[in-house]
DSSP file (Angstrom, degrees, kcal/mol; ACC not computed):
  #  RESIDUE AA STRUCTURE BP1 BP2  ACC     N-H-->O    O-->H-N    N-H-->O    O-->H-N    TCO  KAPPA ALPHA  PHI   PSI    X-CA   Y-CA   Z-CA
    1    1 A M              0   0    0      0, 0.0     2,-0.2     0, 0.0    38,-0.1   0.000 360.0 360.0 360.0 116.4    0.0    0.0    0.0
    2    2 A P        -     0   0    0      0, 0.0    38,-2.2     0, 0.0     2,-0.4  -0.519 360.0-166.1 -70.7 137.1    1.7    3.3   -1.1
    3    3 A I  E     -a   40   0A   0     -2,-0.2     2,-0.5    36,-0.2    38,-0.2  -0.994   5.6-165.3-126.6 123.5    1.6    6.1    1.5
    4    4 A A  E     -a   41   0A   0     36,-2.7    38,-3.3    -2,-0.4     2,-0.5  -0.942   4.1-166.5-109.5 126.6    2.4    9.6    0.6
    5    5 A R  E     -a   42   0A   0     -2,-0.5     2,-0.4    36,-0.2    38,-0.2  -0.957   9.0-175.9-114.3 122.9    3.0   12.0    3.6
    6    6 A I  E     -a   43   0A   0     36,-3.0    38,-3.0    -2,-0.5     2,-0.5  -0.973  17.1-147.5-127.5 128.7    3.1   15.7    2.7
    7    7 A S  E     +a   44   0A   0     -2,-0.4     2,-0.3    36,-0.2    38,-0.2  -0.818  25.0 175.4 -92.1 128.1    3.8   18.6    5.1
    8    8 A I  E     -a   45   0A   0     36,-2.9    38,-2.9    -2,-0.5     2,-0.2  -0.947  35.8-103.1-129.9 153.5    1.9   21.8    4.3
    9    9 A M  E >   -a   46   0A   0     -2,-0.3     3,-0.6    36,-0.2    36,-0.1  -0.539  48.9-101.1 -72.3 140.9    1.7   25.1    6.0
   10   10 A E  T 3  S+     0   0    0     36,-2.7    -1,-0.1    -2,-0.2    34,-0.0  -0.161  94.7  63.7 -57.5 153.1   -1.5   25.5    8.0
   11   11 A G  T 3   +     0   0    0      1,-0.4    -1,-0.2    -3,-0.1     2,-0.2   0.252  58.6 129.9 118.5 -13.8   -4.2   27.6    6.6
   12   12 A S    <   -     0   0    0     -3,-0.6    -1,-0.4     1,-0.1     2,-0.1  -0.492  57.5-119.6 -70.6 141.2   -5.4   25.8    3.4
   13   13 A D     >  -     0   0    0     -2,-0.2     4,-2.0     1,-0.1     3,-0.4  -0.364  26.5-103.3 -79.6 165.9   -9.1   25.3    3.2
   14   14 A D  H  > S+     0   0    0      1,-0.2     4,-2.4     2,-0.2     5,-0.2   0.809 118.9  58.0 -58.0 -34.5  -10.6   21.8    3.0
   15   15 A E  H  > S+     0   0    0      2,-0.2     4,-2.0     1,-0.2    -1,-0.2   0.920 107.5  45.8 -64.1 -45.0  -11.3   22.2   -0.8
   16   16 A R  H  > S+     0   0    0     -3,-0.4     4,-2.0     1,-0.2    -2,-0.2   0.881 113.2  50.2 -66.0 -39.1   -7.6   22.8   -1.6
   17   17 A K  H  X S+     0   0    0     -4,-2.0     4,-2.5     2,-0.2    -2,-0.2   0.904 109.9  50.2 -66.1 -40.2   -6.5   19.9    0.6
   18   18 A A  H  X S+     0   0    0     -4,-2.4     4,-2.4     1,-0.2    -2,-0.2   0.890 109.9  51.2 -64.9 -38.1   -9.0   17.6   -1.0
   19   19 A A  H  X S+     0   0    0     -4,-2.0     4,-2.3     2,-0.2    -1,-0.2   0.895 110.2  49.3 -66.3 -38.2   -7.7   18.6   -4.4
   20   20 A L  H  X S+     0   0    0     -4,-2.0     4,-2.7     2,-0.2     5,-0.3   0.925 110.7  49.7 -65.0 -44.8   -4.1   17.9   -3.4
   21   21 A I  H  X S+     0   0    0     -4,-2.5     4,-2.4     1,-0.2    -2,-0.2   0.923 112.4  47.9 -60.3 -43.5   -5.1   14.5   -2.0
   22   22 A A  H  X S+     0   0    0     -4,-2.4     4,-2.3     2,-0.2    -2,-0.2   0.919 113.2  47.5 -64.5 -43.5   -6.9   13.7   -5.3
   23   23 A A  H  X S+     0   0    0     -4,-2.3     4,-2.3     2,-0.2    -2,-0.2   0.903 113.1  47.2 -66.9 -42.7   -4.0   14.9   -7.5
   24   24 A V  H  X S+     0   0    0     -4,-2.7     4,-2.4     2,-0.2     5,-0.2   0.908 111.7  51.1 -67.1 -40.4   -1.4   13.0   -5.4
   25   25 A T  H  X S+     0   0    0     -4,-2.4     4,-2.6    -5,-0.3    -2,-0.2   0.935 110.7  49.0 -60.9 -44.1   -3.5    9.8   -5.5
   26   26 A E  H  X S+     0   0    0     -4,-2.3     4,-2.7     1,-0.2    -2,-0.2   0.897 110.5  50.9 -62.0 -40.5   -3.9   10.1   -9.3
   27   27 A A  H  X S+     0   0    0     -4,-2.3     4,-2.4     2,-0.2     5,-0.3   0.892 111.5  47.2 -66.3 -39.3   -0.1   10.6   -9.6
   28   28 A I  H  X>S+     0   0    0     -4,-2.4     4,-2.5     2,-0.2     6,-0.7   0.912 113.6  48.8 -67.8 -42.4    0.7    7.5   -7.5
   29   29 A H  H  X5S+     0   0    0     -4,-2.6     4,-1.6    -5,-0.2    -2,-0.2   0.942 115.0  44.3 -60.8 -46.6   -1.9    5.5   -9.5
   30   30 A A  H  <5S+     0   0    0     -4,-2.7    -2,-0.2     1,-0.2    -1,-0.2   0.881 123.1  34.3 -66.6 -41.1   -0.5    6.6  -12.8
   31   31 A S  H  <5S+     0   0    0     -4,-2.4    -2,-0.2    -5,-0.2    -1,-0.2   0.784 131.3  28.3 -87.7 -29.0    3.2    6.2  -12.0
   32   32 A F  H  <5S-     0   0    0     -4,-2.5    -3,-0.2    -5,-0.3    -2,-0.2   0.627  92.8-130.3-110.3 -18.0    3.1    3.2   -9.7
   33   33 A G     << +     0   0    0     -4,-1.6    -4,-0.2    -5,-0.6    -3,-0.1   0.619  50.8 154.9  78.4  12.8    0.0    1.3  -11.0
   34   34 A A        -     0   0    0     -6,-0.7    -1,-0.2     1,-0.1    -2,-0.1  -0.488  50.5-107.1 -73.7 142.2   -1.5    1.0   -7.5
   35   35 A P    >>  -     0   0    0      0, 0.0     3,-1.7     0, 0.0     4,-0.6  -0.398  27.9-119.2 -64.9 145.7   -5.2    0.6   -7.2
   36   36 A Y  G >4 S+     0   0    0      1,-0.3     3,-1.5     2,-0.2    -2,-0.1   0.882 108.4  62.3 -51.9 -43.2   -6.9    3.7   -5.9
   37   37 A E  G 34 S+     0   0    0      1,-0.3    -1,-0.3     3,-0.0    -3,-0.0   0.614 104.0  46.7 -68.1 -11.4   -8.4    2.0   -2.9
   38   38 A V  G <4 S+     0   0    0     -3,-1.7     2,-0.4     2,-0.0    -1,-0.3   0.476  88.9 101.8-104.6  -3.4   -5.0    1.1   -1.4
   39   39 A I    <<  -     0   0    0     -3,-1.5     2,-0.4    -4,-0.6   -36,-0.2  -0.647  52.0-168.0 -84.5 133.8   -3.3    4.5   -1.8
   40   40 A R  E     -a    3   0A   0    -38,-2.2   -36,-2.7    -2,-0.4     2,-0.4  -0.972   7.2-168.7-122.3 137.5   -3.1    6.6    1.3
   41   41 A V  E     -a    4   0A   0     -2,-0.4     2,-0.5   -38,-0.2   -36,-0.2  -0.990   5.9-166.6-126.7 123.1   -2.2   10.4    1.4
   42   42 A L  E     -a    5   0A   0    -38,-3.3   -36,-3.0    -2,-0.4     2,-0.6  -0.936   4.7-157.3-113.2 127.0   -1.5   12.0    4.8
   43   43 A L  E     -a    6   0A   0     -2,-0.5     2,-0.7   -38,-0.2   -36,-0.2  -0.901   1.7-162.5-105.9 124.0   -1.3   15.7    5.2
   44   44 A D  E     -a    7   0A   0    -38,-3.0   -36,-2.9    -2,-0.6     2,-0.6  -0.921  10.7-151.7-103.6 113.2    0.6   17.2    8.1
   45   45 A E  E     -a    8   0A   0     -2,-0.7   -36,-0.2   -38,-0.2   -38,-0.1  -0.783  10.7-159.8 -88.4 121.9   -0.3   20.8    8.7
   46   46 A V  E     -a    9   0A   0    -38,-2.9   -36,-2.7    -2,-0.6     5,-0.1  -0.861  20.8-116.1-103.1 127.2    2.5   22.7   10.3
   47   47 A P    >   -     0   0    0      0, 0.0     3,-2.0     0, 0.0     4,-0.2  -0.294  24.1-120.7 -59.6 147.9    1.9   25.9   12.2
   48   48 A R  G >  S+     0   0    0      1,-0.3    11,-1.5     2,-0.2    10,-1.0   0.782 113.2  63.2 -62.8 -26.1    3.5   29.0   10.5
   49   49 A S  G 3  S+     0   0    0      1,-0.2    -1,-0.3     9,-0.2     8,-0.1   0.624 107.5  42.8 -70.3 -12.7    5.5   29.5   13.7
   50   50 A Q  G <  S+     0   0    0     -3,-2.0     2,-0.6     7,-0.1    -1,-0.2   0.234  92.3  94.6-116.4   9.8    7.2   26.2   13.2
   51   51 A W    <   -     0   0    0     -3,-0.9     7,-2.3    -4,-0.2     2,-0.4  -0.917  63.9-152.7-107.0 113.2    7.8   26.5    9.4
   52   52 A G  E     +B   57   0B   0     -2,-0.6     2,-0.4     5,-0.2     5,-0.2  -0.701  17.7 176.2 -93.0 137.4   11.3   27.8    8.7
   53   53 A I  E >  S-B   56   0B   0      3,-3.4     3,-1.3    -2,-0.4    -2,-0.0  -0.931  74.8 -22.1-138.2 112.4   12.2   29.8    5.5
   54   54 A G  T 3  S-     0   0    0     -2,-0.4     3,-0.1     1,-0.3    -2,-0.0   0.827 128.1 -48.0  59.2  33.2   15.7   31.2    5.2
   55   55 A G  T 3  S+     0   0    0      1,-0.3     2,-0.3     0, 0.0    -1,-0.3   0.496 123.7  89.1  90.0   2.2   16.4   31.1    8.9
   56   56 A K  E <  S-B   53   0B   0     -3,-1.3    -3,-3.4    -5,-0.0    -1,-0.3  -0.915  79.8-103.5-129.2 156.3   13.1   32.8    9.9
   57   57 A T  E  >  -B   52   0B   0     -2,-0.3     4,-1.8    -5,-0.2    -5,-0.2  -0.440  25.8-123.4 -74.4 153.9    9.6   31.5   10.7
   58   58 A A  T  4>S+     0   0    0     -7,-2.3     5,-2.7   -10,-1.0     4,-0.5   0.864 114.9  57.2 -59.0 -36.1    6.9   31.8    8.1
   59   59 A L  T >45S+     0   0    0    -11,-1.5     3,-1.1     1,-0.2    -1,-0.2   0.923 105.9  47.8 -63.6 -45.3    4.9   33.7   10.7
   60   60 A A  T 345S+     0   0    0    -12,-0.3    -1,-0.2     1,-0.2    -2,-0.2   0.834 112.8  50.2 -65.0 -31.5    7.7   36.3   11.1
   61   61 A L  T 3<5S-     0   0    0     -4,-1.8    -1,-0.2     2,-0.1    -2,-0.2   0.507 113.3-119.8 -85.1  -3.4    7.9   36.6    7.3
   62   62 A G  T < 5 +     0   0    0     -3,-1.1    -3,-0.2    -4,-0.5     2,-0.2   0.746  54.2 163.0  73.5  23.3    4.1   37.1    7.1
   63   63 A K      <       0   0    0     -5,-2.7    -1,-0.2    -6,-0.2   -15,-0.1  -0.483 360.0 360.0 -78.3 145.8    3.6   34.1    4.9
   64   64 A T              0   0    0     -2,-0.2    -1,-0.1   -55,-0.0    -5,-0.0   0.370 360.0 360.0-119.0 360.0    0.2   32.6    4.6
């Protein structure tokens, strides 16, 4: 069973997250040949205060 684990910055709405899950599932199916029903996609939402970019937090940089 293929499992894709993706870290994303917090703040995306459910519609965008669902679209990401669908796209990643399709990519795994197309490239690996795995049946859809065995593919798992896990999204880890990371707070902006814990997401580093160039030595600063995304929160400090005002990233959304």
